[in-house]
N, C-alpha and C positions, 0 to 999 in steps of 0.2 A: 130298420129306421128308428125304432124306439130306443135302441142302444145309444144313438147319438144325442137324443133328447135328454137322456139321463146324464150324459157327459157334459151337457150344457147346463143342466140344473145344479150340478155340484158346485161349480164356481159361482153360479148365480146365487146360491144359498149363502155362501160366505160373504159375497159382496152385499147382499141384502142385510146381513147381520152388521157388517161394517157401516153401511149407510144408516141403519137404525141407531147404532151407537153414536155416530157422529151427530146426527140430527137431535137425538135425545140430549146429549151433553151440551150442544150449542143452544138449545131452546128451553131447557127445563127451568132454568133460573128465572126466566121471564114469567112463568106461570105458577111455579111452586118454589118459594124461597127456602133456603137452607136444606135442600135435598141433595144427596150425594150423586155424583156422576155414576153411570153404570159401566161395568167392565165389559169386555168383549164376550166373556163367557155368558153373562146375563143377557147380552144382546142376542147371542146364539139361541138361548132358551126362549126368549121372546119371539125370535124369528120362527122357531119350530112351532110355537103356539099359533102364530099368525098363518103360517103355511098350512097347518092342519085345519084351521078354521076356514080357509079359502079353498082348499082342495076339493071339497064336495061341490062348491059352486062351479069350479072349473070342469068337473066331471059332468055335471048336469048341462052346462053350456055346450060341452062337446057333443052331446047327444042331439042337440038341436041343429048342428051344422050340417 
C-alpha cells in the first residue's frame, strides 16, 4: 500500500512546485516591488524545503491516529 502513496506524492510534489511558482509570480509585486519572478527550478527547491519542514509534523500526527 505504501508504494501507491509514493506514486501519488511524486506528481503532487511537482504540482506543489508549480502552484508555488504561479502564486509567487502573481503576488510578489504587491508586497515587494522590483523583485524578480522565480523560475520553476527555484520553486522546486523551495518546495523541497517546505516539504522537509512539514514532514516531521505529518509523522508525529500519524502516530496519534
